[in-house]
C-alpha distance (Angstrom), angle and dihedral (degrees) to the residues before:
residue distance angle dihedral
X1 . . .
X2 3.88 . .
X3 3.72 93.9 .
X4 3.88 93.0 59.0
X5 3.79 97.7 42.1
X6 3.76 98.2 98.3
X7 3.86 93.5 57.1
X8 3.77 90.7 40.8
X9 3.77 91.0 52.4
X10 3.73 92.9 50.3
X11 3.77 95.9 50.1
X12 3.86 91.4 41.9
X13 3.77 92.1 50.5
X14 3.87 90.7 50.3
X15 3.76 89.3 53.3
X16 3.88 92.3 -114.9
X17 3.85 120.3 146.0
X18 3.74 116.8 -117.7
X19 3.78 130.8 -164.5
X20 3.79 107.8 -134.1
X21 3.91 122.0 -168.8
X22 3.75 113.0 -171.3
X23 3.89 127.3 -172.8
X24 3.87 103.8 -124.2
X25 3.81 99.4 169.0
X26 3.79 139.5 9.6
X27 3.78 134.7 -163.2
X28 3.76 130.8 -164.5
X29 3.74 115.6 -20.6
X30 3.79 100.4 -10.0
X31 3.80 108.6 161.9
X32 3.79 100.0 -130.4
X33 3.79 135.3 37.7
X34 3.84 130.1 -118.2
X35 3.77 111.3 -74.2
X36 3.84 96.2 41.4
X37 3.74 107.3 130.5
X38 3.85 142.6 -168.4
X39 3.80 125.9 -159.4
X40 3.77 128.6 -154.2
X41 3.71 106.8 -161.6
X42 3.81 132.3 -152.0
X43 3.82 89.1 -95.7
X44 3.79 90.7 51.7
X45 3.85 88.6 -105.4
X46 3.86 113.9 153.3
X47 3.78 118.7 -141.9
X48 3.86 124.2 179.2
X49 3.86 132.1 2.5
X50 3.73 137.7 -110.7
X51 3.75 99.7 -167.3
X52 3.80 111.4 14.7
X53 3.90 90.6 -99.7
X54 3.83 102.6 -40.8
X55 3.68 103.2 107.8
X56 3.80 105.4 7.4
X57 3.89 94.5 107.4
X58 3.83 92.0 56.3
X59 3.89 91.9 42.4
X60 3.78 90.3 50.4
X61 3.84 91.2 60.9
X62 3.85 92.3 42.0
X63 3.74 93.0 51.3
X64 3.76 91.6 53.2
X65 3.87 91.0 51.2
X66 3.85 90.2 48.8
X67 3.77 91.1 52.2
X68 3.76 91.7 50.9
X69 3.71 94.8 48.0
X70 3.82 99.0 33.9
X71 3.74 88.9 -140.2
X72 3.83 117.6 124.1
X73 3.78 122.7 -131.6
X74 3.74 134.1 -156.7
X75 3.80 105.4 -149.7
X76 3.85 129.0 -176.5
X77 3.72 119.7 -150.5
X78 3.88 121.8 -171.1
X79 3.75 150.0 83.4
X80 3.74 91.7 -52.7
X81 3.81 89.8 66.1
X82 3.86 119.7 88.6
X83 3.82 88.5 -131.3
X84 3.73 97.0 45.7
X85 3.79 94.0 125.9
X86 3.69 91.6 42.8
X87 3.86 92.6 62.4
X88 3.79 89.1 42.9
X89 3.76 100.3 -116.5
X90 3.82 96.9 144.0
X91 3.78 97.4 144.3
X92 3.78 93.8 90.0
X93 3.74 96.6 -115.2
X94 3.83 133.2 118.2
X95 3.79 128.3 -134.9
X96 3.74 130.1 -168.0
X97 3.82 107.5 -155.0
X98 3.75 122.8 -171.4
X99 3.80 110.2 -153.0
X100 3.72 121.5 -165.0
X101 3.86 143.7 159.3
X102 3.74 114.2 -111.0
X103 3.75 127.0 -168.3
X104 3.82 137.8 132.1
X105 3.81 90.7 -75.8
X106 3.77 100.0 47.3
X107 3.91 95.1 40.2
X108 3.82 107.7 24.5
X109 3.84 90.8 161.6
X110 3.74 95.8 60.3
X111 3.71 94.2 94.5
X112 3.86 91.1 58.2
X113 3.75 90.5 44.7
X114 3.78 92.9 54.6
X115 3.72 90.9 44.9
X116 3.85 88.2 56.5
X117 3.72 92.4 47.9
X118 3.81 94.6 49.6
X119 3.82 88.2 48.2
X120 3.76 91.4 48.8
X121 3.79 92.7 -119.6
X122 3.90 113.2 149.2
X123 3.82 113.1 -107.6
X124 3.78 135.3 162.2
X125 3.86 127.6 -156.2
X126 3.81 114.5 -151.9
X127 3.83 120.4 -163.6
X128 3.79 131.4 -177.9
X129 3.78 104.4 -129.5
X130 3.79 98.8 171.2
X131 3.78 132.4 20.6
X132 3.86 138.0 157.1
X133 3.81 86.3 -120.8
X134 3.88 107.2 60.5
X135 3.80 91.3 -153.7
X136 3.71 91.1 68.5
X137 3.79 95.4 55.6
X138 3.74 108.6 105.3
X139 3.77 96.9 26.7
X140 3.79 111.6 138.6
X141 3.78 141.2 -160.1
X142 3.76 128.0 -169.6
X143 3.84 114.9 -147.8
X144 3.73 131.3 -164.6
X145 3.83 133.2 -177.7
X146 3.75 118.8 -92.3
X147 3.90 106.6 -71.8
X148 3.80 93.2 31.7
X149 3.81 114.7 126.4
X150 2.97 108.5 -100.8
X151 3.74 102.8 7.5
X152 3.80 92.0 -158.7
X153 3.75 133.2 22.2
X154 3.87 122.1 -177.6
X155 3.82 130.2 4.4
X156 3.80 136.1 -109.1
X157 3.86 90.9 -144.1
X158 3.82 109.1 -74.2
X159 3.72 141.2 27.5
X160 3.76 92.8 -113.1
X161 3.81 92.9 54.7
X162 3.79 92.6 44.9
X163 3.86 93.1 50.7
X164 3.81 92.5 50.0
X165 3.74 97.5 44.3
X166 3.78 92.9 42.4
X167 3.78 92.1 57.7
X168 3.84 92.5 50.4
X169 3.87 91.8 43.1
X170 3.85 90.9 55.0
X171 3.84 88.3 52.9
X172 3.82 92.1 51.8
X173 3.76 90.6 44.4
X174 3.84 92.1 54.1
X175 3.81 89.1 53.8
X176 3.74 94.4 41.6
X177 3.81 92.6 -122.1
X178 3.85 131.9 150.6
X179 3.87 114.2 -150.1
X180 3.74 147.5 152.2
X181 3.84 114.2 -123.1
X182 3.82 128.4 -165.6
X183 3.79 126.6 -143.9
X184 3.82 138.8 159.4
X185 3.77 116.9 -85.8
X186 3.82 89.9 -89.2
X187 3.74 98.3 39.5
X188 3.82 98.4 -83.9
X189 3.77 104.7 166.7
X190 3.76 94.6 -144.4
X191 3.79 94.2 40.9
X192 3.74 132.0 92.4
X193 3.73 140.7 -150.7
X194 3.83 98.6 76.7
X195 3.81 119.1 83.6
X196 3.75 122.7 -171.2
X197 3.71 128.5 -171.5
X198 3.85 117.3 -141.8
X199 3.80 115.1 -160.8
X200 3.76 110.6 -172.2
X201 3.79 120.3 -157.4
X202 3.74 102.2 -169.2
X203 3.83 122.8 162.1
X204 3.76 114.8 -85.0
X205 3.76 115.0 -78.9
X206 3.82 115.0 -102.9
X207 3.77 130.4 -115.5
X208 3.78 115.8 -169.3
X209 3.79 116.0 -163.4
X210 3.79 118.3 -164.5
X211 3.78 118.4 -159.8
X212 3.80 122.3 47.9
X213 3.87 96.9 -130.7
X214 3.75 133.0 127.1
X215 3.78 91.6 -94.6
X216 3.84 87.8 56.0
X217 3.83 91.8 55.7
X218 3.86 88.6 54.1
X219 3.77 92.9 45.8
X220 3.83 91.2 48.6
X221 3.90 90.8 51.9
X222 3.80 88.7 50.1
X223 3.81 92.8 48.0
X224 3.84 91.5 51.6
X225 3.76 88.1 50.5
X226 3.76 91.7 54.1
X227 3.79 92.1 52.4
X228 3.92 98.7 -101.0
X229 3.78 123.8 141.5
X230 3.78 97.6 -123.6
X231 3.83 128.1 -146.5
X232 3.74 123.8 -174.8
X233 3.79 115.5 -161.4
X234 3.78 131.4 -175.3
X235 3.88 134.5 153.5
X236 3.83 92.3 -135.8
X237 3.90 111.9 82.2
X238 3.82 92.8 -164.9
X239 3.81 88.0 67.4
X240 3.80 104.3 29.7
X241 3.74 98.9 74.2
X242 3.76 134.4 139.0
X243 3.87 89.9 -126.9
X244 3.80 90.9 60.9
X245 3.86 93.9 44.6
X246 3.82 107.2 36.9
X247 3.82 93.5 153.9
X248 3.80 95.2 54.7
X249 3.84 118.4 98.5
X250 3.82 90.0 -138.1
X251 3.75 138.2 2.8
X252 3.83 116.8 -151.8
X253 3.83 130.8 -163.9
X254 3.71 106.5 -151.0
X255 3.80 141.1 104.8
X256 3.85 105.1 -78.8
X257 3.76 96.8 -126.9
X258 3.78 93.8 48.3
X259 3.76 91.8 49.7
X260 3.83 94.3 47.2
X261 3.79 92.6 46.9
X262 3.83 91.6 51.3
X263 3.77 92.6 47.5
X264 3.76 90.4 52.2
X265 3.80 92.7 46.9
X266 3.78 88.2 50.4
X267 3.83 91.9 53.6
X268 3.77 94.0 -120.2
X269 3.84 94.9 128.5
X270 3.76 124.9 78.0
X271 3.82 144.0 168.3
X272 3.78 89.4 -76.5
X273 3.82 96.0 56.1
X274 3.81 118.4 113.6
X275 3.82 122.1 -159.6
X276 3.76 123.0 -160.3
X277 3.80 117.8 -172.6
X278 3.75 108.2 -163.2
X279 3.82 99.5 161.8
X280 3.87 97.0 97.5
X281 3.77 87.5 -167.6
X282 3.87 114.3 116.5
X283 3.82 93.6 -141.9
X284 3.82 88.9 60.7
X285 3.76 106.1 26.4
X286 3.80 103.1 43.7
X287 3.84 96.8 54.2
X288 3.83 91.3 46.3
X289 3.80 94.1 45.2
X290 3.82 87.2 51.8
X291 3.75 89.7 60.1
X292 3.90 96.2 37.7
X293 3.83 95.5 50.9
X294 3.72 92.5 51.2
X295 3.80 95.0 52.9
X296 3.78 109.3 110.2
X297 3.80 99.1 -142.9
X298 3.74 123.2 31.4
X299 3.78 127.5 122.9
X300 3.80 100.9 -135.5
X301 3.78 142.0 2.6
X302 3.82 115.3 -171.3
X303 3.80 130.8 171.1
X304 3.86 129.5 -161.5
X305 3.79 122.9 -133.9
X306 3.78 147.0 103.3
X307 3.84 122.9 -82.0
X308 3.79 89.8 -96.1
X309 3.82 90.6 49.4
X310 3.79 90.3 49.5
X311 3.74 94.3 51.7
X312 3.86 92.0 47.9
X313 3.75 90.4 47.4
X314 3.78 92.7 50.1
X315 3.69 92.7 50.9
X316 3.82 91.4 49.8
X317 3.84 90.0 49.8
X318 3.85 91.0 50.0
X319 3.81 89.2 50.7
X320 3.82 88.4 50.6
X321 3.87 89.5 58.6
X322 3.72 104.3 -103.2
X323 3.84 114.7 154.7
X324 3.80 126.9 -124.6
X325 3.79 89.1 -109.2
X326 3.81 92.7 52.3
X327 3.80 91.7 46.5
X328 3.88 90.1 49.7
X329 3.81 88.0 67.5
X330 3.76 92.4 64.8
X331 3.78 119.4 102.9
X332 3.77 102.7 -152.1
X333 2.89 134.0 -170.7
X334 3.73 82.6 30.6
X335 3.89 123.4 -120.4
X336 3.76 138.1 18.7
X337 3.84 123.8 -65.0
X338 3.76 100.5 -95.1
X339 3.75 96.5 138.9
X340 3.83 89.3 -111.6
X341 3.77 119.1 178.4
X342 3.78 108.7 164.1
X343 3.85 126.1 64.7
X344 3.81 89.2 -109.5
X345 3.85 93.4 50.4
X346 3.74 90.3 46.6
X347 3.81 90.3 51.3
X348 3.86 89.0 53.5
X349 3.88 89.9 51.0
X350 3.82 91.6 50.6
X351 3.91 91.4 46.9
X352 3.80 88.7 48.4
X353 3.85 91.5 54.5
X354 3.81 90.5 48.5
X355 3.79 92.4 49.7
X356 3.84 93.2 44.8
X357 3.85 91.6 51.1
X358 3.76 91.1 47.9
X359 3.78 96.8 52.2
X360 3.86 100.9 27.1
X361 3.74 95.8 -108.1
X362 3.77 122.7 158.7
X363 3.76 99.9 -142.7
X364 3.86 93.8 -121.8
X365 3.72 129.6 135.5
X366 3.78 108.6 -85.2
X367 3.82 92.3 -144.0
X368 3.81 88.6 64.7
X369 3.84 96.1 48.4
X370 3.84 132.4 72.4
X371 3.81 130.2 -148.8
X372 3.74 131.7 41.6
X373 3.83 118.2 -0.2
X374 3.80 97.3 -155.1
X375 3.76 124.4 62.8
X376 3.73 123.0 -154.3
X377 3.85 100.3 -156.0
């Protein structure tokens, strides 16, 4: 959704109705993940994509019908449909797409939501996409973490439903996840019949790169490309400069272990944070790895170095008192075996390892495998 927000904001601010199709669930090898969105503007302009070109033609027509009727539709596209090939979804996947009309009347909270997203304040939008009572479909609630102002806007139909869904939405928001949840008609957790789509807009996940070297510049560029908020940190001011790392969101001059400990203490690290230690100098990387490997919730800790460097580093970490379980979290030598030589190729191998660990991939050639292409973690 983030990629279409500028156009959605422009049309919404002008009071124009917009047809919005959002992927709310995927099955098998569907090409895009939940949260992907396509807009059909008042001038018939199309912005965004839900399938990389497979079903956009059919969705374009449906979105125009929804805008005209002002009645939302939950539509499934895929090989289970009789007209699968007619809409072009030949990849074998299945998409559930929720199509709605959005304007200032139907979504008055949108301006506040966009302001939160632009300010990097966490916010979740919960929408009823299926319910035994058709009048409840399309109801919406905006949820913010405790302390947000206001913590809730809108209602899904009853206080019981709002309380149950808000609790779950806060959990998804903390994890930065987008998901469709199912409840009973009045919010019963073990019930069924009511489906709600929770779209989390959490701040971008962090990538912290230690070591202001050429490889770090390439990794920072790759991290930015993947959507991370990138920090490069090094204790040497002559190397840690904005000029050398223009793609990083911030460049910090500080001893790596001190910086990481301070960020952890301040609560600025979470289970989506990835840490890349590229210094391959024991006076820098051993202290920062002591901190990193003892953090309870980070997604990835990787360290660069040769096999000899790795063995020496592991021995030093054992001497520092790290446990076998803590050491098992370390990806070292960093990256997948792609035969990489240049900084850019090495950055690709590191990114590939991060992606594989995130989704449960094996890092093997797809052409030599069978079964599903996409992993779901």
